[in-house]
C-alpha positions as CSV (number, residue, x, y, z in Angstrom):
1,X,28.4,-31.4,-31.3
2,X,31.9,-32.0,-33.2
3,X,34.5,-32.9,-30.4
4,X,37.3,-30.5,-29.8
5,X,40.5,-30.7,-31.7
6,X,43.5,-31.2,-30.3
7,X,46.7,-28.6,-30.5
8,X,49.9,-29.2,-29.8
9,X,51.8,-28.0,-27.2
10,X,54.9,-26.6,-26.3
11,X,56.1,-29.7,-24.4
12,X,54.5,-32.1,-27.0
13,X,51.5,-33.0,-25.7
14,X,48.0,-32.4,-27.4
15,X,45.7,-30.2,-25.5
16,X,41.7,-30.0,-26.4
17,X,41.3,-26.1,-28.2
18,X,38.0,-23.8,-26.6
19,X,35.0,-24.6,-28.4
20,X,34.0,-22.3,-31.3
21,X,31.2,-19.9,-30.2
22,X,28.2,-20.0,-32.1
23,X,27.6,-18.0,-34.4
24,X,25.2,-14.8,-33.8
25,X,21.9,-15.4,-35.6
26,X,20.8,-12.6,-38.2
27,X,19.3,-9.6,-37.0
28,X,16.6,-10.4,-39.4
29,X,16.0,-13.2,-37.3
30,X,16.3,-12.1,-34.0
31,X,13.7,-9.3,-35.1
32,X,11.6,-11.8,-36.0
33,X,12.0,-14.1,-32.8
34,X,11.1,-10.7,-30.9
35,X,8.1,-9.8,-33.0
36,X,6.9,-12.9,-32.7
37,X,6.9,-12.8,-29.0
38,X,5.8,-9.5,-28.6
39,X,2.7,-10.2,-30.7
40,X,2.0,-13.2,-28.7
41,X,1.9,-11.4,-25.6
42,X,-0.4,-8.5,-26.7
43,X,-2.5,-11.1,-28.3
44,X,-3.2,-12.3,-24.4
45,X,-3.4,-8.9,-23.7
46,X,-5.9,-7.3,-25.8
47,X,-8.9,-9.5,-24.3
48,X,-8.5,-7.7,-20.9
49,X,-7.7,-4.6,-22.3
50,X,-11.1,-4.6,-24.9
51,X,-13.3,-5.7,-21.5
52,X,-12.1,-2.7,-19.4
53,X,-12.7,-0.8,-22.1
54,X,-16.0,-1.8,-22.7
55,X,-17.2,-2.4,-19.4
56,X,-15.2,0.0,-17.8
57,X,-13.7,3.1,-19.5
58,X,-16.8,3.5,-22.2
59,X,-19.4,3.9,-19.2
60,X,-17.2,6.4,-17.3
61,X,-16.7,8.7,-20.3
62,X,-20.9,8.1,-20.9
63,X,-21.8,8.6,-17.4
64,X,-19.3,12.0,-17.8
65,X,-21.4,13.2,-20.9
66,X,-25.1,12.0,-19.2
67,X,-24.5,14.6,-16.2
68,X,-24.6,17.3,-18.8
69,X,-28.0,15.7,-20.6
70,X,-31.4,15.2,-20.8
71,X,-33.6,13.1,-22.4
72,X,-37.0,13.5,-23.2
73,X,-39.1,11.9,-26.1
74,X,-36.1,11.2,-27.8
75,X,-34.3,13.8,-27.6
76,X,-30.9,14.7,-26.2
77,X,-30.1,17.9,-25.1
78,X,-27.3,19.8,-22.9
79,X,-28.8,21.0,-19.7
80,X,-25.7,22.2,-18.7
81,X,-25.8,21.7,-14.3
82,X,-28.9,21.5,-14.0
83,X,-29.2,17.3,-13.5
84,X,-26.6,18.4,-10.6
85,X,-28.8,21.1,-9.2
86,X,-32.2,18.6,-9.5
87,X,-29.6,16.1,-7.2
88,X,-28.9,18.7,-4.6
89,X,-32.4,20.1,-4.3
90,X,-34.3,16.4,-3.4
91,X,-34.5,15.8,0.1
92,X,-33.4,12.2,-0.6
93,X,-29.8,13.5,-1.5
94,X,-28.6,14.7,2.4
95,X,-30.2,11.5,3.9
96,X,-28.3,9.3,1.2
97,X,-25.1,11.3,2.2
98,X,-25.9,10.8,5.9
99,X,-27.0,6.6,5.6
100,X,-23.6,6.4,3.6
101,X,-21.6,8.3,5.9
102,X,-22.8,6.1,8.6
103,X,-22.3,3.1,7.2
104,X,-18.8,3.9,6.6
105,X,-17.8,4.5,10.2
106,X,-19.6,1.7,11.4
107,X,-17.8,-0.2,8.9
108,X,-14.7,1.2,9.8
109,X,-15.2,0.3,12.9
110,X,-16.7,-3.5,12.4
111,X,-15.6,-4.4,8.9
112,X,-11.9,-2.8,9.1
113,X,-11.2,-3.8,13.0
114,X,-12.8,-7.2,13.3
115,X,-10.6,-8.9,10.0
116,X,-7.3,-7.6,11.8
117,X,-8.3,-9.1,15.3
118,X,-9.4,-12.5,13.5
119,X,-6.2,-12.6,11.6
120,X,-3.8,-11.8,14.7
121,X,-5.9,-14.7,16.7
122,X,-5.0,-17.3,13.4
123,X,-1.4,-16.2,13.6
124,X,-1.4,-16.7,17.4
125,X,-2.7,-20.4,16.6
126,X,0.2,-23.0,17.0
127,X,-2.2,-25.9,15.2
128,X,-5.1,-25.4,12.7
129,X,-4.3,-22.0,11.0
130,X,-5.3,-24.1,7.7
131,X,-8.8,-24.7,8.5
132,X,-9.3,-21.8,9.8
133,X,-8.2,-19.6,7.1
134,X,-10.6,-21.9,4.9
135,X,-13.4,-21.3,7.5
136,X,-12.9,-17.7,7.7
137,X,-13.1,-16.9,3.9
138,X,-16.1,-19.4,3.5
139,X,-18.9,-16.5,3.7
140,X,-17.0,-15.2,0.4
141,X,-17.7,-17.6,-1.9
142,X,-21.2,-17.8,-0.9
143,X,-23.5,-16.1,-3.5
144,X,-24.1,-12.5,-1.9
145,X,-27.9,-13.1,-2.2
146,X,-27.5,-16.3,-0.1
147,X,-25.7,-14.9,2.3
148,X,-28.2,-11.9,2.7
149,X,-31.1,-14.4,2.3
150,X,-29.5,-15.9,5.3
151,X,-29.0,-12.8,7.8
152,X,-32.9,-12.0,6.4
153,X,-33.7,-14.8,8.3
154,X,-32.0,-14.4,11.5
155,X,-33.5,-11.1,11.8
156,X,-36.7,-12.1,11.1
157,X,-38.5,-10.3,14.3
158,X,-40.9,-13.7,14.5
159,X,-38.7,-16.3,14.3
160,X,-35.2,-15.5,14.0
161,X,-32.1,-17.1,15.7
162,X,-31.1,-13.6,16.9
163,X,-33.9,-12.6,18.7
164,X,-34.2,-16.3,19.9
165,X,-31.0,-15.9,21.5
166,X,-31.9,-12.9,23.0
167,X,-34.7,-14.3,24.8
168,X,-32.7,-17.2,26.4
169,X,-30.4,-14.8,28.3
170,X,-33.1,-12.3,29.2
171,X,-32.7,-9.5,26.5
172,X,-35.5,-7.8,24.8
173,X,-36.6,-8.9,21.1
174,X,-35.3,-6.2,18.6
175,X,-36.8,-5.3,15.5
176,X,-33.2,-5.8,13.5
177,X,-34.7,-4.4,10.2
178,X,-37.7,-2.4,10.9
179,X,-36.2,0.2,13.9
180,X,-34.8,3.1,12.0
181,X,-32.2,3.6,14.8
182,X,-30.4,-0.4,14.5
183,X,-31.2,-1.1,10.6
184,X,-27.8,0.3,9.3
185,X,-26.1,-1.8,12.0
186,X,-28.0,-4.8,11.3
187,X,-26.7,-4.0,7.6
188,X,-23.4,-3.0,8.7
189,X,-23.0,-6.8,11.1
190,X,-24.2,-8.8,7.9
191,X,-21.9,-7.1,5.3
192,X,-18.9,-8.1,7.9
193,X,-19.6,-11.1,8.0
194,X,-20.0,-11.3,4.2
195,X,-17.1,-9.7,2.8
196,X,-14.2,-10.2,5.7
197,X,-12.6,-13.4,4.5
198,X,-10.8,-11.3,2.0
199,X,-9.2,-9.1,4.4
200,X,-8.5,-11.5,7.0
201,X,-6.4,-13.4,4.9
202,X,-4.5,-10.1,3.4
203,X,-4.1,-9.4,7.0
204,X,-2.7,-13.0,7.9
205,X,-0.2,-12.8,4.7
206,X,1.1,-9.5,6.5
207,X,1.6,-10.8,10.1
208,X,3.3,-14.0,8.8
209,X,6.0,-11.9,7.1
210,X,6.7,-10.1,10.7
211,X,10.3,-11.7,12.0
212,X,9.6,-13.7,15.0
213,X,13.0,-11.8,16.5
214,X,10.9,-8.8,16.8
215,X,8.7,-10.2,19.1
216,X,11.3,-12.1,21.0
217,X,12.8,-8.9,21.6
218,X,9.5,-7.7,22.8
219,X,8.6,-10.5,25.2
220,X,12.5,-10.1,26.8
221,X,11.4,-6.5,27.5
222,X,8.4,-8.2,29.3
223,X,5.5,-6.8,26.5
224,X,2.8,-8.8,26.4
225,X,0.4,-9.8,23.8
226,X,-1.6,-6.1,23.7
227,X,1.9,-4.3,23.9
228,X,3.2,-6.8,21.2
229,X,0.7,-6.3,18.9
230,X,0.7,-1.9,18.7
231,X,4.6,-1.8,19.5
232,X,5.2,-4.6,16.8
233,X,2.2,-6.2,14.8
234,X,0.7,-2.5,14.4
235,X,4.2,-0.5,13.3
236,X,5.2,-3.7,10.7
237,X,1.9,-3.6,8.9
238,X,1.1,-0.2,9.1
239,X,1.3,0.2,4.8
240,X,-1.2,-3.1,4.1
241,X,-3.8,-1.2,7.2
242,X,-3.5,1.9,5.3
243,X,-4.1,0.6,2.0
244,X,-7.4,-1.7,3.6
245,X,-8.7,1.7,4.8
246,X,-8.6,3.2,1.6
247,X,-10.4,0.0,0.1
248,X,-12.5,-0.1,2.9
249,X,-13.5,3.9,2.6
250,X,-14.2,3.3,-1.1
251,X,-16.1,-0.2,-1.2
252,X,-18.3,1.6,2.0
253,X,-19.3,4.4,0.1
254,X,-20.6,2.3,-2.5
255,X,-22.8,-0.3,-0.9
256,X,-25.7,-1.2,-2.5
257,X,-26.7,-5.2,-2.1
258,X,-26.8,-5.5,1.5
259,X,-29.4,-2.6,2.1
260,X,-31.1,-3.2,-1.1
261,X,-31.9,-7.1,-0.2
262,X,-32.0,-6.3,3.5
263,X,-34.5,-3.9,3.5
264,X,-35.7,-3.0,0.1
265,X,-33.3,-0.4,-0.1
266,X,-34.6,2.8,1.8
267,X,-35.6,0.7,4.9
268,X,-37.6,2.2,7.5
269,X,-37.8,6.0,7.0
270,X,-35.6,6.0,4.7
271,X,-32.7,4.7,7.3
272,X,-30.8,2.9,5.3
273,X,-31.0,4.8,1.7
274,X,-27.3,5.3,0.4
275,X,-25.6,7.4,-2.5
276,X,-25.9,4.4,-4.7
277,X,-29.0,3.1,-4.2
278,X,-30.3,6.7,-4.8
279,X,-28.8,6.5,-8.0
280,X,-30.6,3.2,-8.8
281,X,-34.1,5.0,-8.1
282,X,-33.2,7.9,-10.4
283,X,-32.0,5.5,-13.0
284,X,-34.7,2.8,-12.7
285,X,-37.5,4.1,-11.0
286,X,-37.7,7.7,-12.5
287,X,-36.2,7.2,-15.4
288,X,-33.8,9.8,-15.0
289,X,-30.5,9.2,-16.5
290,X,-28.8,12.4,-16.7
291,X,-29.6,12.8,-12.9
292,X,-28.6,9.4,-11.9
293,X,-25.1,9.8,-14.0
294,X,-24.7,13.6,-12.3
295,X,-24.9,12.1,-8.6
296,X,-22.5,9.1,-9.9
297,X,-20.3,11.8,-11.0
298,X,-20.1,13.8,-8.0
299,X,-20.0,10.3,-6.1
300,X,-17.0,9.6,-8.0
301,X,-15.5,13.2,-7.8
302,X,-15.9,13.0,-4.2
303,X,-13.9,9.5,-3.9
304,X,-10.9,10.9,-6.1
305,X,-10.6,13.6,-4.3
306,X,-10.4,11.6,-0.4
307,X,-8.4,9.3,-2.4
308,X,-6.0,11.9,-3.0
309,X,-5.4,13.3,0.1
310,X,-5.2,10.4,2.0
311,X,-2.4,9.4,-0.1
312,X,-1.0,12.4,0.5
313,X,-1.2,12.5,4.0
314,X,0.3,9.1,3.9
315,X,3.1,9.7,2.0
316,X,3.8,12.8,4.6
317,X,4.1,10.4,7.4
318,X,6.3,8.0,5.8
319,X,8.4,11.2,4.8
């Protein structure tokens, strides 16, 4: 850069003249730079778009058409609502929905409340938060099959650790995965342990964003731990709680891995047959892809309707 020139002042002294502004780049050069920058950004995005298109959007569109088609002897024909009629008339249909609803309710009681309570406890501690966060998140990093096999060992009626603990304190042994009355509860416990780490970290991040002055004011008013949680913590994290509740319902309504690996899918007397497992049976056991697609479409419509109503009610509460 050249030194600024000196211009004479009225008093005969010299002062530096203001530096000259750089000439603006030509419009063509600016357009070329902007185009190159946009092409680079779109180049990074195109991979994600292709993955979503091939593995998410196309299967959804394909499922919609399969729900109204039937393939026999290599020929595909339109059958309208016949696939849906076949699914609804199946005796396992209502049992699967009942089991899925039971799993969802139990998962909301355990899988929704337990991570929040664990996050509250970790947030109240003064030392060791980092180690506890790692300890809570470890099950999420384990392969699902390994976690399920671990619980299958714990639930074993012969040498399982849970029955050993029960007998050591004078409680009767339980047939965790063989009793139709408690098999679903056993599946929920395993699922909660496997998936609670992510929810706990989300709750913990939300708790740490609450201003400390609110807790100090509550303590000055004589509030204990439970009252602080009820009057400060829960109202301040209501948005996160609502979002996590919605995600919890959507995820639990699609449960498949845990009952499939723990009880073989159906479980004793069909007590762990879920909607997604019934879809699996239609597709891969009965080779009826039309019925599987119809049941999957029905599940999609139900979850979409539930999500819309839930979001609408949440907005109404905020207003």
